Backbone as a printed PyTorch tensor [residue, N CA C, xyz], in Angstrom:
tensor([[[ -8.3400,   9.4420,  13.4960],
         [ -8.9310,   8.3020,  13.1330],
         [ -8.6130,   8.0330,  11.8560]],

        [[ -8.0470,   6.6190,  11.4960],
         [ -7.3730,   6.2720,  10.1290],
         [ -8.4170,   6.0190,   9.4750]],

        [[ -8.2740,   6.2450,   7.8880],
         [ -9.2480,   5.4600,   6.8340],
         [ -8.3320,   4.7530,   5.7970]],

        [[ -8.7750,   3.7280,   5.2070],
         [ -8.2670,   2.9530,   3.9560],
         [ -7.2530,   4.4060,   2.6180]],

        [[ -6.5790,   4.2250,   2.4450],
         [ -6.1440,   4.9860,   1.4170],
         [ -5.7630,   4.3610,   0.0620]],

        [[ -5.0080,   3.4260,   0.1120],
         [ -4.5230,   2.8770,  -1.0580],
         [ -3.7830,   1.5960,  -0.7230]],

        [[ -4.1190,   0.2820,  -1.7960],
         [ -4.0150,  -0.7890,  -1.7690],
         [ -2.0290,  -0.5200,  -2.3220]],

        [[ -1.4210,  -1.6490,  -2.0100],
         [  0.2240,  -1.7160,  -2.2360],
         [ -0.0340,  -3.2960,  -3.2630]],

        [[  1.0590,  -3.6150,  -4.3610],
         [  1.5640,  -4.3080,  -4.7990],
         [  3.0140,  -3.7510,  -4.7710]],

        [[  3.7430,  -5.1790,  -4.4720],
         [  5.0370,  -4.4120,  -4.0320],
         [  5.8240,  -5.3990,  -4.8200]],

        [[  6.3620,  -4.9870,  -5.9640],
         [  6.9880,  -5.6200,  -7.2000],
         [  8.2690,  -5.7210,  -7.0010]],

        [[  8.9280,  -6.4900,  -7.7010],
         [ 10.5290,  -7.0670,  -8.1100],
         [ 11.2340,  -5.6030,  -9.3320]],

        [[  9.6230,  -5.2340, -10.1390],
         [ 10.1900,  -4.3340, -10.9680],
         [  8.8080,  -3.8850, -11.6360]],

        [[  9.0540,  -2.7500, -11.6110],
         [  7.0390,  -2.1130, -11.9300],
         [  6.9290,  -2.9630, -13.3430]],

        [[  7.7290,  -3.0740, -14.4180],
         [  6.9270,  -4.0730, -15.1500],
         [  6.1850,  -5.3590, -14.7660]],

        [[  6.8900,  -5.8420, -14.1630],
         [  6.4290,  -6.9620, -13.2850],
         [  5.3530,  -6.9170, -12.9110]],

        [[  5.1630,  -5.7400, -12.2470],
         [  3.5950,  -5.4150, -11.4510],
         [  2.3740,  -4.9620, -12.3300]],

        [[  2.5760,  -3.8790, -13.7900],
         [  1.9500,  -3.6870, -14.5420],
         [  1.4590,  -5.0360, -15.0880]],

        [[  2.2390,  -5.9980, -15.6390],
         [  1.6790,  -7.3330, -16.0170],
         [  0.8270,  -8.0220, -15.3860]],

        [[  0.8150,  -7.9380, -13.4020],
         [  0.2640,  -8.8890, -12.3600],
         [ -1.0140,  -8.1850, -12.6460]],

        [[ -1.0410,  -6.8390, -12.6100],
         [ -2.6380,  -5.7930, -12.6070],
         [ -2.9480,  -6.3080, -13.8280]],

        [[ -2.9380,  -6.5640, -15.2520],
         [ -3.2830,  -6.5760, -16.6050],
         [ -4.0210,  -8.2770, -16.1800]],

        [[ -2.7340,  -8.6740, -15.8650],
         [ -3.4990, -10.1890, -15.8790],
         [ -4.5480, -10.4230, -14.8130]],

        [[ -4.8420,  -9.5190, -13.4840],
         [ -5.5050, -10.0920, -12.5040],
         [ -7.1470,  -8.7750, -13.3540]],

        [[ -6.6280,  -7.6420, -13.4960],
         [ -7.5830,  -6.9320, -13.5550],
         [ -8.0960,  -6.6250, -14.8630]],

        [[ -7.1820,  -7.0630, -15.7930],
         [ -7.8970,  -6.8600, -17.5990],
         [ -7.4370,  -5.1990, -17.8340]],

        [[ -6.8580,  -5.2040, -17.5460],
         [ -6.8920,  -3.0780, -17.2990],
         [ -5.0320,  -2.9360, -17.2030]],

        [[ -4.8900,  -1.9870, -17.4700],
         [ -4.0100,  -1.0640, -17.9490],
         [ -3.7170,   0.2690, -16.9700]],

        [[ -2.9920,  -0.2100, -15.7490],
         [ -2.4510,   0.6810, -14.8890],
         [ -1.5110,   1.6460, -15.3650]],

        [[ -2.3060,   3.2500, -15.2890],
         [ -1.3610,   4.4300, -15.8110],
         [ -0.3010,   4.4200, -14.8230]],

        [[  0.5390,   4.9710, -15.4000],
         [  1.8800,   5.3360, -14.5800],
         [  1.2260,   6.3470, -13.3830]],

        [[  2.3040,   6.8340, -12.3540],
         [  2.0700,   7.8010, -11.2600],
         [  3.4850,   8.1800, -11.4750]],

        [[  4.2790,   8.1740, -10.6770],
         [  5.3040,   9.0580, -11.1280],
         [  6.3380,   8.4200, -10.0030]],

        [[  7.3360,   9.2080,  -9.9720],
         [  8.6720,   9.1370,  -8.9080],
         [  8.9500,   9.1240,  -7.6950]],

        [[  9.7880,   8.5990,  -6.8200],
         [  9.3170,   9.2460,  -5.4100],
         [ 10.7130,   9.5870,  -5.2580]],

        [[ 11.6560,  10.4050,  -5.1860],
         [ 12.6280,  10.7480,  -5.1890],
         [ 13.6040,  10.3530,  -3.8570]],

        [[ 13.1510,  10.5920,  -2.5210],
         [ 13.6220,  10.5610,  -1.4580],
         [ 13.8700,   8.8630,  -1.2460]],

        [[ 12.8890,   7.8360,  -1.9520],
         [ 13.1260,   6.2650,  -1.1610],
         [ 13.5860,   5.4940,  -2.9180]],

        [[ 14.3510,   6.4800,  -4.1360],
         [ 14.5100,   5.4760,  -5.2930],
         [ 13.3510,   4.9880,  -5.6160]],

        [[ 12.5710,   5.1690,  -5.6820],
         [ 11.0310,   4.2930,  -5.9700],
         [ 10.0240,   4.6850,  -6.9840]],

        [[  9.3990,   4.1190,  -7.9480],
         [  8.3090,   4.2690,  -8.5890],
         [  7.1850,   3.7110,  -8.4880]],

        [[  5.9190,   4.1370,  -8.9410],
         [  5.0570,   3.3850,  -9.0810],
         [  4.1950,   3.7750, -10.5530]],

        [[  2.8230,   3.1780, -10.2710],
         [  1.5120,   2.9710, -10.9650],
         [  0.6170,   3.3220, -10.3660]],

        [[ -0.9100,   3.7240, -10.8610],
         [ -1.9200,   4.2590,  -9.9580],
         [ -3.2200,   3.3840, -10.2940]],

        [[ -4.1660,   3.6660,  -9.7610],
         [ -5.2380,   2.8020, -10.3240],
         [ -6.1460,   3.5240,  -9.4800]],

        [[ -7.2730,   3.9810,  -9.5840],
         [ -8.2720,   4.7970,  -9.2530],
         [ -9.4140,   3.7120,  -8.7580]],

        [[ -9.9560,   3.3050,  -7.4570],
         [-10.3450,   2.2320,  -7.3570],
         [-11.6850,   2.3980,  -6.7590]],

        [[-12.2550,   3.6990,  -6.7210],
         [-13.5430,   4.5470,  -6.1960],
         [-13.4130,   6.1300,  -5.9460]],

        [[-14.1250,   6.2320,  -5.0060],
         [-14.1070,   8.0190,  -4.8890],
         [-13.0000,   7.9950,  -3.5720]],

        [[-12.6850,   6.8580,  -2.8920],
         [-11.8450,   7.3530,  -1.7060],
         [-10.7470,   6.2830,  -1.9360]],

        [[-10.3630,   5.3110,  -2.5150],
         [ -9.3260,   4.5390,  -2.9120],
         [ -8.7810,   4.1900,  -3.6650]],

        [[ -7.3420,   3.7740,  -3.9030],
         [ -6.6180,   3.5680,  -5.2710],
         [ -5.6470,   2.4270,  -4.7370]],

        [[ -5.3700,   1.8860,  -5.7230],
         [ -4.6170,   0.8510,  -5.7440],
         [ -3.3270,   1.3710,  -6.4830]],

        [[ -1.3690,   1.3350,  -6.1180],
         [ -0.8620,   1.1630,  -6.0540],
         [  0.5440,   0.0150,  -6.5850]],

        [[  0.6290,   0.0630,  -7.9630],
         [  2.4740,  -0.5820,  -8.2690],
         [  3.0330,  -0.0460,  -7.3860]],

        [[  4.1880,  -0.5510,  -6.7520],
         [  5.2030,  -0.0850,  -6.4010],
         [  6.9350,  -0.6400,  -6.4320]],

        [[  7.8500,  -0.2300,  -6.9670],
         [  9.0660,  -0.9920,  -7.4230],
         [ 10.2630,   0.0180,  -6.8350]],

        [[ 11.4400,  -0.6710,  -6.8940],
         [ 12.7030,   0.1520,  -6.8280],
         [ 12.6330,   0.9830,  -8.1160]],

        [[ 12.8830,   1.9890,  -7.9900],
         [ 13.2670,   2.4280, -10.1930],
         [ 15.0020,   2.3730, -10.3480]],

        [[ 15.4940,   1.7090, -10.5400],
         [ 16.6440,   1.5600, -11.3750],
         [ 17.8460,   2.7280, -11.6350]],

        [[ 17.1490,   3.4080, -11.9120],
         [ 17.5820,   4.8470, -12.8120],
         [ 17.6860,   6.0790, -11.3080]],

        [[ 17.3090,   5.7570, -10.4070],
         [ 17.4820,   6.7920,  -8.9670],
         [ 18.4290,   6.3100,  -8.5020]],

        [[ 18.8260,   7.1990,  -7.3420],
         [ 20.4140,   7.0940,  -6.6700],
         [ 19.4840,   6.2390,  -5.1500]],

        [[ 20.0210,   5.0600,  -4.6390],
         [ 19.8790,   5.0900,  -3.9270],
         [ 19.5440,   5.7800,  -2.5610]],

        [[ 18.6520,   6.1050,  -1.6530],
         [ 18.1600,   6.8280,  -0.5410],
         [ 19.0600,   6.7360,   0.6890]],

        [[ 19.3370,   7.5430,   1.5070],
         [ 20.8230,   7.0140,   2.7710],
         [ 20.2040,   6.5640,   3.6830]],

        [[ 18.5310,   6.1730,   3.7890],
         [ 18.4990,   5.5790,   4.9890],
         [ 17.8070,   4.3880,   3.7650]],

        [[ 16.6180,   3.7000,   4.5490],
         [ 15.7360,   2.4790,   4.0800],
         [ 14.7550,   2.9500,   3.5330]],

        [[ 14.6210,   1.9520,   2.2500],
         [ 13.5020,   2.0440,   1.4930],
         [ 11.8680,   1.5210,   2.1100]],

        [[ 10.7380,   2.3160,   1.8720],
         [  9.6020,   1.9560,   2.4070],
         [  8.9830,   0.4040,   1.8880]],

        [[  8.6190,  -0.0830,   2.0020],
         [  7.6120,  -1.2110,   2.1010],
         [  8.8410,  -2.4140,   1.4640]],

        [[  9.5740,  -2.3650,   2.9500],
         [ 10.5310,  -3.5640,   2.6010],
         [ 11.5700,  -3.7230,   1.4790]],

        [[ 11.4740,  -2.6500,   0.1770],
         [ 11.7180,  -2.8590,  -0.9710],
         [ 13.3210,  -2.3320,  -0.6350]],

        [[ 13.8800,  -2.4080,   0.3420],
         [ 15.2580,  -2.8240,   0.6560],
         [ 16.0010,  -3.9020,   0.7580]],

        [[ 14.7940,  -5.1450,   0.3390],
         [ 15.4740,  -6.4740,   0.8250],
         [ 14.7270,  -6.8500,  -0.0600]],

        [[ 15.3620,  -6.9080,  -1.6940],
         [ 15.0770,  -7.3560,  -2.8810],
         [ 14.5940,  -9.3210,  -2.8890]],

        [[ 15.6930, -10.0640,  -2.1720],
         [ 15.6610, -11.0890,  -2.0440],
         [ 14.1170, -11.3570,  -1.7110]],

        [[ 13.6880, -10.8360,  -0.4740],
         [ 12.6160, -11.2540,   0.3030],
         [ 11.2650, -10.8520,  -1.0580]],

        [[ 11.2080,  -9.6420,  -1.3460],
         [ 10.5490,  -9.0230,  -2.2170],
         [ 10.3830, -10.0960,  -3.4620]],

        [[ 11.3890, -10.6070,  -3.9340],
         [ 11.2170, -11.8930,  -4.9220],
         [ 10.6110, -12.8180,  -4.2710]],

        [[ 11.1100, -13.0680,  -3.4150],
         [ 10.4490, -14.6540,  -2.4020],
         [  8.9250, -14.4790,  -2.3680]],

        [[  8.5660, -13.2870,  -2.0230],
         [  7.1480, -13.1450,  -1.6980],
         [  6.4160, -13.0610,  -3.3530]],

        [[  6.8250, -12.2460,  -4.1360],
         [  6.3880, -12.4480,  -5.3420],
         [  6.2010, -14.2150,  -6.0910]],

        [[  7.6920, -14.3890,  -5.9720],
         [  7.2670, -15.9270,  -6.5250],
         [  6.5030, -16.6510,  -5.6140]],

        [[  5.8990, -16.6360,  -4.1240],
         [  4.9910, -17.3850,  -3.3400],
         [  3.4020, -16.8050,  -3.8130]],

        [[  3.3420, -15.8930,  -5.2500],
         [  1.9070, -15.1880,  -4.8650],
         [  1.6110, -14.1300,  -3.9560]],

        [[  2.2850, -14.0890,  -3.1830],
         [  2.2680, -13.0910,  -2.3140],
         [  2.4410, -11.1460,  -2.9120]],

        [[  1.5000, -10.7710,  -3.4890],
         [  1.8420,  -9.8730,  -4.3060],
         [  1.4340,  -8.4740,  -3.8310]],

        [[ -0.1300,  -8.4890,  -3.4900],
         [ -0.7170,  -7.2880,  -2.7270],
         [ -0.2800,  -7.0310,  -1.5720]],

        [[  0.5590,  -6.5150,  -1.2510],
         [  1.5830,  -6.9730,   0.3190],
         [  1.3330,  -5.9900,   0.9870]],

        [[  0.2890,  -5.4120,   1.0390],
         [  0.3720,  -3.9660,   2.0070],
         [ -0.5900,  -2.7680,   2.0090]],

        [[ -1.0620,  -2.1330,   2.8410],
         [ -1.5060,  -0.9260,   2.1310],
         [ -1.4400,   0.3780,   3.3630]],

        [[ -1.8130,   1.5130,   3.0110],
         [ -1.7280,   2.6800,   3.1830],
         [ -2.8560,   2.9730,   3.9350]],

        [[ -2.8350,   3.5390,   4.7600],
         [ -4.4900,   4.4770,   5.5380],
         [ -3.5190,   5.7370,   6.0140]],

        [[ -5.0520,   6.9630,   5.3490],
         [ -4.4220,   8.2310,   5.5640],
         [ -5.0620,   8.7460,   6.7320]],

        [[ -4.4020,   9.8480,   7.1050],
         [ -4.6040,  10.7440,   8.6130],
         [ -4.4790,  12.1690,   8.3110]],

        [[ -5.2570,  13.0450,   8.7530],
         [ -4.5610,  14.4290,   8.7260],
         [ -3.7540,  14.6230,  10.5040]],

        [[ -3.4880,  13.6370,  11.0690],
         [ -2.4250,  14.1330,  11.9840],
         [ -1.8910,  13.1020,  12.4130]],

        [[ -0.5990,  12.6540,  11.6550],
         [  0.1670,  11.6050,  11.7040],
         [  1.0820,  11.7670,  13.2900]],

        [[  1.0550,  12.3470,  13.5680],
         [  2.0150,  13.0830,  14.8300],
         [  1.0610,  12.5700,  16.1060]],

        [[ -0.5140,  12.5440,  16.0990],
         [ -0.8120,  11.8650,  17.0770],
         [ -1.0100,  10.4960,  17.3490]],

        [[ -1.2220,  10.2610,  16.2700],
         [ -1.0630,   8.8830,  15.2040],
         [  0.2070,   8.0840,  15.9340]],

        [[  1.5270,   8.0400,  15.8620],
         [  2.5630,   8.0690,  15.9020],
         [  2.6400,   8.0720,  17.6530]],

        [[  2.5140,   8.9410,  18.1460],
         [  2.6570,   8.8240,  19.8450],
         [  2.3570,   8.4810,  20.3300]],

        [[  1.1640,   7.6180,  20.1840],
         [  0.0810,   6.2610,  20.2980],
         [  1.0120,   5.4340,  20.3010]],

        [[  1.0520,   5.3390,  18.6340],
         [  1.3140,   3.7890,  17.9810],
         [  2.7020,   3.2800,  17.3000]],

        [[  3.7450,   4.8430,  17.5360],
         [  5.0430,   4.2440,  16.8620],
         [  5.3540,   3.0340,  16.9040]],

        [[  5.4810,   2.5280,  17.8480],
         [  6.3080,   1.3950,  18.5250],
         [  6.0030,   0.1680,  16.8550]],

        [[  4.4470,   0.5890,  16.7980],
         [  3.9030,  -0.3780,  15.6320],
         [  4.1820,   0.2030,  14.2830]],

        [[  3.9970,   0.9650,  14.5540],
         [  3.9680,   1.9380,  12.6620],
         [  5.3990,   2.5400,  12.3350]],

        [[  6.2700,   3.0530,  13.3740],
         [  7.3200,   3.5850,  12.8320],
         [  7.3400,   4.7710,  13.2320]],

        [[  8.1810,   5.9830,  12.5680],
         [  8.4010,   7.4880,  12.7420],
         [  8.1710,   7.8980,  11.1050]],

        [[  7.4900,   9.1490,  11.3300],
         [  7.3460,  10.3730,  10.3060],
         [  8.4530,  10.5860,   9.5220]],

        [[  8.5420,  10.0470,   8.1820],
         [  9.3230,  10.9160,   7.2260],
         [  9.0370,  11.9900,   6.1960]],

        [[  9.8420,  12.0630,   5.5970],
         [  8.9700,  13.4040,   4.4490],
         [  9.3170,  12.6710,   3.4740]],

        [[  8.3060,  12.7260,   2.3010],
         [  8.4560,  11.5640,   1.1390],
         [  7.6530,  12.8070,  -0.0210]],

        [[  7.9490,  12.3120,  -1.8840],
         [  7.1750,  12.9030,  -1.7930],
         [  6.9050,  12.8330,  -3.3980]],

        [[  6.1190,  12.9030,  -4.1150],
         [  5.8400,  12.7540,  -5.8600],
         [  5.3330,  13.6060,  -6.9090]],

        [[  6.0900,  13.8170,  -7.7800],
         [  5.3690,  15.1260,  -8.1610],
         [  5.6870,  16.1660,  -8.0100]],

        [[  6.3930,  16.7170,  -6.9950],
         [  6.4580,  17.6900,  -6.5370],
         [  5.5240,  18.1570,  -5.2640]],

        [[  4.6750,  17.1820,  -4.5730],
         [  3.8910,  17.6850,  -3.7900],
         [  4.5200,  16.3180,  -2.6560]],

        [[  4.2770,  16.9950,  -1.1100],
         [  5.1470,  16.8570,  -0.3840],
         [  3.8660,  15.7810,   0.6020]],

        [[  4.1440,  14.6420,   1.2800],
         [  3.7630,  13.8410,   2.5100],
         [  4.6040,  13.6500,   3.3940]],

        [[  3.9450,  13.6420,   4.5280],
         [  4.6600,  12.4200,   5.6680],
         [  3.7520,  11.0800,   5.7370]],

        [[  4.9310,   9.8600,   6.0520],
         [  4.7020,   8.9580,   6.0140],
         [  5.0640,   8.2240,   7.0920]],

        [[  4.6390,   7.2910,   7.6690],
         [  4.9990,   6.8230,   8.3230],
         [  6.2310,   5.5660,   8.4480]],

        [[  7.6190,   5.2410,   8.9210],
         [  8.2880,   4.1740,   8.6750],
         [  8.9630,   3.8860,   9.5500]],

        [[  9.2740,   2.5710,   9.8670],
         [  9.8690,   1.4690,  10.7760],
         [ 11.1810,   1.8070,  10.4710]],

        [[ 12.0900,   1.4950,  11.5820],
         [ 13.3560,   1.9820,  11.0790],
         [ 14.1110,   1.1300,  10.3430]],

        [[ 13.5950,  -0.0540,  10.2510],
         [ 14.1870,  -0.8500,   8.6720],
         [ 13.6300,  -0.6410,   7.6650]],

        [[ 12.7320,   0.0580,   7.3550],
         [ 11.8970,  -0.0280,   6.2120],
         [ 11.1090,  -1.2460,   5.7980]],

        [[ 11.0060,  -1.8680,   7.1390],
         [  9.7040,  -3.4680,   6.2110],
         [  8.4030,  -2.6410,   7.0320]],

        [[  7.7270,  -3.8760,   6.4910],
         [  6.2980,  -3.6560,   6.5330],
         [  5.7990,  -3.5170,   7.9540]],

        [[  4.9720,  -3.2230,   8.4500],
         [  4.1510,  -3.0080,   9.7210],
         [  3.7630,  -4.0950,  10.1100]],

        [[  3.9690,  -5.0280,  11.2610],
         [  3.9500,  -6.1800,  11.8010],
         [  3.4250,  -6.7380,  10.4780]],

        [[  4.5140,  -7.5990,   9.8690],
         [  4.7870,  -7.7470,   8.8900],
         [  3.9320,  -7.9360,   7.2250]],

        [[  3.4260,  -6.8410,   7.8900],
         [  2.4070,  -5.9990,   6.4040],
         [  0.9850,  -6.0330,   6.7690]],

        [[  0.7160,  -7.0250,   8.4680],
         [ -0.6940,  -6.7140,   8.5580],
         [ -1.3540,  -5.2870,   8.9290]],

        [[ -0.2490,  -5.1980,   9.2830],
         [ -0.8300,  -3.2770,   9.8830],
         [ -0.4850,  -2.5170,   9.1900]],

        [[ -1.2080,  -1.4890,   8.5410],
         [ -1.4120,  -0.2040,   7.5980],
         [  0.0590,   0.2690,   7.7310]],

        [[  0.4890,   1.2850,   6.4010],
         [  1.5680,   2.2100,   6.7180],
         [  0.8730,   3.5590,   6.7510]],

        [[  1.3030,   4.6370,   6.9820],
         [  0.2200,   6.3410,   6.9520],
         [  0.6570,   6.9520,   6.7850]],

        [[  0.1450,   7.1980,   6.2250],
         [  0.2600,   9.0130,   5.0220],
         [ -0.2680,  10.1940,   5.7160]],

        [[  0.2810,  11.1770,   5.7120],
         [ -0.4310,  12.2810,   5.8860],
         [  0.1670,  13.3180,   4.6340]],

        [[ -1.1020,  13.9110,   4.4190],
         [ -0.7720,  14.8100,   3.0670],
         [ -1.4050,  16.4080,   3.2380]],

        [[ -1.2050,  16.4180,   4.4770],
         [ -1.3840,  18.0570,   4.7890],
         [ -2.7120,  18.4690,   4.2950]],

        [[ -3.9690,  18.4300,   4.4410],
         [ -4.6870,  18.5140,   3.9640],
         [ -5.0290,  18.5470,   2.7460]],

        [[ -4.3540,  17.7470,   1.6190],
         [ -4.7070,  18.0720,   0.5520],
         [ -5.7880,  16.4140,   0.3360]],

        [[ -7.0450,  16.4350,  -1.3480],
         [ -7.3240,  15.4900,  -1.1140],
         [ -7.1720,  14.4400,  -1.3330]],

        [[ -8.1020,  13.1870,  -1.4230],
         [ -7.2160,  12.0360,  -1.6900],
         [ -7.1140,  12.0510,  -2.8930]],

        [[ -5.8750,  11.1960,  -3.6830],
         [ -5.6600,  11.0130,  -4.6190],
         [ -6.6200,  10.5160,  -6.0950]],

        [[ -7.4750,   9.6850,  -5.2050],
         [ -8.0360,   9.2600,  -6.5830],
         [ -9.0600,  10.3730,  -7.0290]],

        [[ -9.7200,  11.5060,  -6.3080],
         [-10.4210,  12.5190,  -7.1800],
         [ -9.8160,  13.3650,  -8.1370]],

        [[ -8.3220,  12.9770,  -8.2780],
         [ -7.3630,  13.3430,  -9.5820],
         [ -7.5150,  12.1340, -10.4800]],

        [[ -7.9600,  10.8700, -10.3790],
         [ -7.1440,   9.9970, -11.3110],
         [ -8.5550,   9.7250, -12.2220]],

        [[ -8.1350,   9.5360, -13.2890],
         [ -9.0500,   9.0190, -14.3130],
         [ -9.9510,   7.4960, -13.8950]],

        [[-11.0690,   7.6250, -13.8630],
         [-11.5860,   6.6790, -13.8930],
         [-12.0610,   5.7280, -14.9800]],

        [[-11.0150,   4.3540, -14.2630],
         [-11.0040,   3.2010, -15.4110],
         [-12.1600,   2.4430, -15.0810]],

        [[-13.5360,   2.6600, -14.3390],
         [-14.0310,   1.5550, -14.2570],
         [-13.6960,   0.3730, -13.3520]],

        [[-13.0820,   0.6070, -12.4860],
         [-12.3770,  -0.4930, -11.5490],
         [-12.8900,   0.3710,  -9.7460]],

        [[-13.3390,  -0.3670,  -9.0070],
         [-14.1170,   0.1400,  -7.7870],
         [-14.0410,  -1.0690,  -6.9300]],

        [[-13.1660,  -1.1810,  -5.8780],
         [-13.3620,  -2.1790,  -4.5510],
         [-14.2150,  -2.0720,  -4.1790]],

        [[-14.5600,  -3.7050,  -4.2090],
         [-15.6690,  -4.0490,  -3.7740],
         [-15.5380,  -4.9900,  -2.0260]],

        [[-13.9660,  -5.3110,  -2.2440],
         [-14.2060,  -6.4750,  -0.6590],
         [-12.6590,  -6.1270,  -0.9430]],

        [[-11.8860,  -6.0030,   0.4270],
         [-10.6650,  -6.5090,   0.8210],
         [-10.5300,  -7.1690,   1.7200]],

        [[ -9.3220,  -8.2990,   1.7430],
         [ -9.2270,  -9.4760,   2.7930],
         [ -7.8620,  -9.6330,   3.3240]],

        [[ -7.4080,  -9.4570,   4.3280],
         [ -6.5640, -10.2330,   4.6350],
         [ -6.5540, -11.3310,   5.6110]],

        [[ -6.1820, -12.4840,   5.0250],
         [ -5.7100, -13.8910,   6.0530],
         [ -4.6460, -13.6630,   7.0160]],

        [[ -4.8900, -13.9670,   8.0150],
         [ -3.6550, -13.8910,   9.1400],
         [ -3.8930, -15.0550,  10.0720]],

        [[ -2.7880, -15.4990,  10.8520],
         [ -2.5710, -16.7240,  11.9900],
         [ -3.3030, -16.2700,  13.2430]],

        [[ -3.7620, -14.7070,  13.4890],
         [ -3.8320, -15.0540,  14.5850],
         [ -5.2130, -13.2600,  14.2610]],

        [[ -6.0530, -13.8220,  13.3780],
         [ -7.1810, -12.7120,  12.9610],
         [ -7.5800, -11.7310,  14.1570]],

        [[ -8.1010, -12.5330,  15.5310],
         [ -8.3910, -11.4010,  16.6020],
         [ -7.1780, -10.4570,  16.9960]],

        [[ -6.2330, -10.8160,  17.0020],
         [ -4.8700, -10.1030,  17.4560],
         [ -4.7460,  -9.0050,  16.5250]],

        [[ -5.0590,  -8.9560,  15.2730],
         [ -5.1700,  -7.7900,  14.2870],
         [ -6.1590,  -7.0460,  14.2770]],

        [[ -8.0220,  -7.9120,  14.2680],
         [ -8.8530,  -6.9510,  14.6040],
         [ -8.8140,  -6.0480,  15.7090]],

        [[ -7.8950,  -6.5840,  16.9830],
         [ -8.0080,  -5.8380,  18.1100],
         [ -7.4320,  -4.6700,  17.5320]],

        [[ -6.2470,  -4.3010,  17.2390],
         [ -5.2540,  -3.9960,  16.8720],
         [ -5.6640,  -2.3350,  16.1420]],

        [[ -6.5010,  -3.4020,  15.0220],
         [ -7.0400,  -2.0130,  14.1210],
         [ -8.5220,  -1.1490,  14.9250]],

        [[ -8.6320,  -1.5590,  15.7120],
         [ -9.5700,  -1.2170,  16.8590],
         [ -8.7510,  -0.0230,  17.3270]],

        [[ -7.9740,  -0.6760,  18.0190],
         [ -7.4500,   0.4400,  18.9530],
         [ -6.7810,   2.0300,  17.8140]],

        [[ -6.1190,   1.3540,  17.1490],
         [ -5.3830,   2.3180,  16.3750],
         [ -6.2370,   3.5900,  15.8710]],

        [[ -7.7980,   2.6820,  15.4550],
         [ -8.6910,   3.5630,  15.2810],
         [ -8.7860,   3.7230,  13.3270]],

        [[ -9.2820,   2.1740,  12.8330],
         [ -9.3700,   2.3100,  11.7080],
         [-10.3340,   2.3110,  10.5960]],

        [[-10.6480,   3.4530,  10.1120],
         [-12.1920,   3.2990,   9.4160],
         [-11.6370,   2.3150,   7.9530]],

        [[-12.3560,   0.9620,   7.5470],
         [-12.6720,   0.7810,   6.0800],
         [-11.7890,   0.1510,   6.3960]],

        [[-11.0040,  -1.0580,   7.6230],
         [-10.0520,  -1.8260,   7.3450],
         [-10.3130,  -2.8690,   6.1550]],

        [[ -9.1820,  -3.4150,   6.6700],
         [ -9.7600,  -5.0730,   5.6250],
         [-10.1410,  -5.7980,   6.5190]],

        [[-11.0870,  -6.7900,   5.6240],
         [-11.6150,  -8.0030,   6.6490],
         [-10.6950,  -8.7430,   6.9390]],

        [[-10.7030,  -9.4330,   7.9580],
         [ -9.5200,  -9.9490,   8.2940],
         [ -9.8510, -12.0620,   8.9180]],

        [[ -9.4960, -12.6720,   8.0750],
         [ -9.9070, -13.6900,   7.8270],
         [ -8.5970, -14.6750,   8.8120]],

        [[ -9.0860, -15.9600,   9.3670],
         [ -7.8820, -16.9440,   9.6510],
         [ -6.8160, -17.3380,   8.2490]],

        [[ -5.9850, -18.1540,   8.5940],
         [ -5.2340, -17.8050,   7.1170],
         [ -3.8140, -18.1540,   7.6640]],

        [[ -2.8530, -19.0430,   7.1260],
         [ -1.7150, -19.8840,   7.4930],
         [ -0.5600, -18.7210,   7.7560]],

        [[ -0.5030, -17.3810,   6.9830],
         [ -0.1180, -16.3460,   6.8510],
         [ -0.4090, -14.9780,   6.4350]],

        [[  0.1510, -14.0510,   6.4490],
         [ -0.5100, -13.2320,   6.0010],
         [ -0.2320, -12.5810,   4.6200]],

        [[ -1.4430, -12.7100,   4.0710],
         [ -1.8880, -12.7990,   2.2160],
         [ -3.1090, -11.5070,   2.3350]],

        [[ -2.9000, -11.1870,   1.4460],
         [ -4.1170, -10.0070,   1.2510],
         [ -5.0870, -10.7380,  -0.2430]],

        [[ -6.0560, -10.2830,  -0.4250],
         [ -6.8260, -10.2880,  -1.4870],
         [ -7.5240,  -9.2090,  -1.7500]],

        [[ -7.9020,  -8.8320,  -3.2410],
         [ -9.3740,  -7.7680,  -3.4550],
         [-10.1060,  -8.2270,  -4.4330]],

        [[-11.3850,  -7.7580,  -4.1920],
         [-12.3430,  -8.3300,  -5.2340],
         [-12.8670,  -7.1120,  -5.8930]],

        [[-13.0360,  -6.6030,  -7.1140],
         [-12.7790,  -5.5560,  -7.7980],
         [-13.6340,  -5.4870,  -8.8690]],

        [[-14.5340,  -4.8570,  -8.9990],
         [-15.9740,  -4.4510, -10.3020],
         [-14.9010,  -3.6610, -10.8080]],

        [[-14.8840,  -4.5130, -12.4890],
         [-14.2140,  -3.7500, -13.6700],
         [-15.5900,  -3.9500, -14.2890]],

        [[-15.2270,  -3.2750, -15.3210],
         [-16.1680,  -3.1500, -17.2570],
         [-15.9640,  -4.3990, -17.9000]],

        [[-14.8820,  -5.1420, -17.3040],
         [-15.1740,  -6.7710, -18.1740],
         [-15.8260,  -7.9420, -16.8770]],

        [[-16.1430,  -7.6680, -16.2560],
         [-17.0260,  -8.3010, -14.9580],
         [-16.1070,  -8.1940, -13.1260]],

        [[-16.4990,  -9.3480, -12.4830],
         [-15.4860,  -9.0810, -11.0800],
         [-14.3860,  -9.6560, -11.1810]],

        [[-13.4940,  -8.5500, -10.8300],
         [-11.6220,  -9.6720, -10.8260],
         [-11.2750,  -9.6960,  -9.5400]],

        [[-10.1820, -10.8090,  -8.7990],
         [ -9.5680, -10.7120,  -7.7590],
         [ -8.2160, -10.3190,  -7.8480]],

        [[ -7.6280,  -9.8830,  -7.1920],
         [ -6.3210,  -9.3390,  -7.1640],
         [ -5.7260,  -9.7040,  -5.8080]],

        [[ -4.4150, -10.1970,  -6.4410],
         [ -3.5630, -10.8220,  -5.2960],
         [ -2.3520, -10.4580,  -4.9540]]])
């Protein structure tokens, strides 16, 4: 079984991602760390007991990875195009304690397991061979932290809480069926839309905000 772990803003630069979160939520999202295997870095924000928000971008000071970067970040032109078109909340990650079983059944959609780290803590993460987002971003990436508790339990609470997470998709019935087949708890609410687009409603200390 999988469950929602975190929402991901895929940014052309970390500064642009942080500015976007500030504009949407009126919050400064704290720095997270670096991912040496992927050449990326992030900021993270607790969104309640079990979920958080991540802003991720290529780290220009880090060596490029030997293979594909995750979250489609190996294609900077596509990242910039999505950003310019208002598709900034572009993906999400689901967690499991048994990534091997998940990928044996659904690796054709989700990819293969790679080893990644942040702050010296290692996890296994699903990645399609070309580094793209699964099903154009409609399906989650999968993370297995080998029994460690979810990161929100160790994050400062800045008063942000996820109220609703919505995916617009041209074929919502297909995506909903895939979520059910894979076995995902707390998946996004899937609605009809012209293309893959996410939004999140977040309760904050300054009111209800929308992140996109």
